[in-house]
Residue, then its C-alpha position, 0 to 999 in steps of 0.5 A: m860493808r853496808d855501812f861503808l857504802q851508805e857513808l859513800k852515798r851520804r858523802n856524795v862520792f858516787r855523785v861526784g864520780v859520775a859527774y867527773v866522768v861525764i865532765a871528763w868526756v865532754l872536755a875530751q871531746v871538745a879538746d879532740l875537735a880543737l886540736d884537730n883544727f890546730d893540727a896539734p901532735v898526737w901526744v898532746m891529746k894523749s897527755i890530756l887523756l892521762l891527766l883526766t884519768l889521774g884526776f878521777p881518783l883525786a876527785l873521789f878522795f876529795a868527795w870523801a875527805f871534804e864537804l862543802t858547807p855554807e862557810g866553804l870547804k871543810k874536812e869532813k871530820e870537822v863538820d857537825r852531822s847535824q849541820s851537814i848539807t850533803r843532801q842539798t849538795g847531792r840534789k845540786l849535783d844531780f841537776f848538774i849531772i843532768g845538765v852536763l849530760v844534755i851537753a854531751v848528747g848535744l856534742l854527739l849529735v853535732d859530731k854525727f850530723a854537722l861534722q861528718p863529711e857528706a855522703v860518705e858510705p860506711a867504709s874504711v879510709s883505705a876503701q875511699l882512697k882506693s875509689q879515688a885512686t884507681g877504681d878497680d884497676e889492680k894492674s896499675i903501678a908506679v915505680i918510685p925512684f929507688v933510694d941511694m943508701s951508699p955510704a958516700k951518697d954518690q950513686e944517684y945516677f945508678t939508682d935512677g937508672l935502675t928505677e928507669n929500667l924497671l919502669n921500661a921493662l913493666a911498660q913492655i907488658g900491655e896489660i899493666k898500666v905504668a905511671g910515666r917516668t916524669s910523674s913517678f920521679a916527681f916523688k924522688g927524695r920526698n917521704e910522702d904517704l904512699r896512699s897519697i902518691g897513689v891518689q895523685l898518680n892514679v895507681q893501685n900499687i907502688l914499687e919502691g926500694s933502695v940501693q947500697k953499693a960498696g966496692n964490687r958489692i951491691r945490695i938492692t931492696a925492693q918492695l911492692v906496696d898496695a897504695n890503698d892500705g900500705f900493705h906489702l905485696w912482695s919484698e925481697t933483698f938482693d945481695r950480689n956482685l955488680n956484674d949481676i945487676f942485669a939479672v937482678q933487674d930481671e928477677i925484680t921485674v918478673a917478681v912484680v909482674k907475678a905479684l900483679r897476676a899479669t900473664l908472662l907468656g910462659q914466664e918469659v923474662i922481660t928484657i931490660g935492654y942491656s945485659g953486657d959490661f957493667e962499666a959500660y952500663n954505668a957510663y950509660l947511666r951517667g950519660r942519661s943522668y946528664e942528658s936529663q938536665t937539658t942544658f948545653e953543659g949537660w948535653e956535652t957531658a952526656n955525650e962524653q959518657f955515651r962515647l965512653a960506654i961505646e968505647i968499652d962496648p962498641d955493641m951497646a945499642l943503648a949507648w948509641a941511642g942515648l948518644a943520638e938523642s943527646i946530639a939531636g937535643q943539643t943541635g935543636f938549640s944550637t947552630g950547625f943543624s945539618e951537621g949535628f943531625e947527621q951525627a945523630r942519625q948515624a948514631a941512631q942507625k948503629a943502635l938499630d943495626i945492633d938491636p932492631e927491636l930496641a925502643e930507644a933506638h927507634l925514638a932516637m931515629a924518630e927524632v932525627q926524622r922529625s927535626h931534620d928529615w920532615d919525613w912524617n910517614a917515617v917518623e910515625g913508623s919509628l914511633r909505632r915500632a917503639l910503642e910495640s916494644r913498650p905499649g905502656d909508655p906515655d912518652i911515646r904516645s906523647r910524641l905521636a901526639q906531637l906528630m899529629a899536631i905537626s900534621g895539622d891535627s891539633a884536636g886529635a893531638l890534644l886527645q892523645i896528649d890527655e891520654a898520655l897525661s892520664r898515665d903521667p899526670l905530673n909530666l910538665a913536658m907533656q903539659r907544655l905540648r898541651t898548652w901549645m895545643l890550647v894556643a893552636l885551637d884558640r882556647n886562649d884563656e886556658a892556654v894563658a893559665a897553663a903557660q903561667y903555671l908552667m912558668e911558675m914550675q920551670p922559670d929557668r927552662g928554655g921555652s917557658g917565657v916564649l910560651l907564656s908570651v905567645a899565649h898572652y899575645e894570642n889573648g891580645q895582652y901585648q904588654l904582658a906578652l913582652e914582659a913574659a918574653q923578657r924572661e925567656v932564657f934562650p937568647f934566639l927565642r927571646l929576641t924573636v918574641e920581643a921583636i913581635d911584642y914591641y911591634a904589636l905595642g907600636d914600637k916599630k923601631t925597637a922591633e926592628a932592632k931586635l930583628a936585626q940583632l937576631v939575624k946578626e947573632f944567629g944568621d940563617d939558623v933562625s930562618y923559621q923565627v925570622a919568618a914568624i916575625y915577618s908574618l905577624w908584621g904583615d910583610t908576606d913576601r919576606a916571611f915566605a923568603a925566610l921560610e924558603r931559606g929555612y927549607a934550603i938549610r933544613d932549619p928544624g924550627l920549621v917542623h913547628i909551623q903547624l903549631q904556630t899561630a904566627f903564621d895565621p896571617i899568611r895561611d890564606d896565601p896560596r904559597y903557604e899550601v905549596f910550602l906545606k906540600k914541599m915539607g910533606m905535610r899536605 
């Protein structure tokens, strides 16, 4: 044995082994750094490590069986011992090993001091994500849209409805911070890492799940996950008949709240708003799905679905409230304002008669009071009642912010909308309102940047073009304002800003033609827009005449008179304050 070890040493097998290990380690470190920069798949690095490992016994074998001589590499048994230079080769290997070790130490120092992130505490990645996402708020949650696992993949409206009902139920609990619907639904259909979602939505917990519906049976799988480390806090599968869906929603909500350690006031079940006929509920969910499209076709179909739900269950307050909101939304962008809003009022009142505590009913009535009645005290009262039912709902706070803006408090409204966005950061509608506040506060560069972002995100949404046009106009960029105006999808808004922008560019003939086309196509229903045009044209008398005409027909556009810098030229006229008093804004 001793002779064998001596022979291994003479043939430099030990030195070759040490040299191979050191070289392999250096190569592995270099490969790791390089592959990280190229975002290479994990299997590439694993393959390199496997090859380096397999090479080790081969290196030892060659060191034993072969010898490096002045004439080249020869088999060891063919070399005359008196002519062997293994000792000189061994000394060269020693120097080589020392050199490679110096390189290895250098790599360690570079990795430790040059490539590591600055000021990182010795904590885990999950702890760092937790710090970025939620701080110490353990009772923050986002409800990610449940996945439709039905065979036909035709139950998306149903899974969205289930998700929204769970979100609304959790928003009733003031102790829990709930991410807003729009931000949560931004991750619909996206297989994104839960930790990343937690960071983006500023929440520590995420509720997700799936729904599989077949015939009269339904399977709902729900799980509550810690967004910091991905660990499950609670999960359960519910196999039920469809008629049991209401009880299941309550069960899920209560289980989640328990998992978040919130007080439930004697384990009282949080209501989901409706627990009646399933077919009526199904029609209601379809209506909500179509209403969310915010298109004329969507509103029409939504109205049909809400009326179907009411036909099945005349006492379904949610359906009445949905019908009211849908009619009001449609009326706000069409003609026949007074007739449409009266229908919306009747539907909202019916919802309140059935369920005086229903948040959706108060929100529907607030929309009528805001867009048609101009009864600001009543609007505030309705919104406050809705907020009592769902204190964690950022959308209600957003509507309160809009009320403050309408009343002239743009700075206060901006604070409110920023608070709402802290719960619903991806809500583009709220970002749109925030942009109007920036315009009203003359923060024009910020307004232009915000309006450009919204145009990129929603180029086909009505109002995107006019918002960007107004922002450019207020910044003195009239040609850019005109180009943005021509991208507006709603004709009456496009003609309005085109008339304003052409006039600012000195093309009065085209501006007057746009105004004439606006009046011809839309008549008295665009009195507010006509007033804004005349105001910026400097025709004060005609501007006030248009405002008075709009007041007489209850033009809902007048609601936004405080937001629009278009009326700056006439704000110093005594008639302006008189008009605002008439509308109840003073």
